[in-house]
C-alpha positions, 0 to 999 in steps of 0.5 A: 472487494473493498467497499467504497468509503469517503475520506475527508482529507489527503492525510487520512486517505494516505493512511487508509491506502497504506493500510489497504496496500499492507493488508493486500500485500500480506494476503498476496504473499501468503497465497502466492509468494509474491505481491505484484503492484502497479502505481502511477508515476510522478507525484500521484502516489507520493503520499502513499509511498511516503506513508508506506516508508514510515512507521508503523507501515515500514516493516509491514511488507516483505519488500523482497517479495514485491514486484512493483511495475 
């Protein structure tokens, strides 16, 4: 379980969320061979997805083992 935290702005929130997604993805892939994730559509996850697509997160997830819903 990830403890609750207060993030003071949107950019820091996107960074924190990207770190959490990267770490949880790595753990899920190591344990189960796949990471299944569901994100809301439209603009809600945009900052997170942009952050995951940029350095240093870009290579941090084996995208071939991700099932996105």
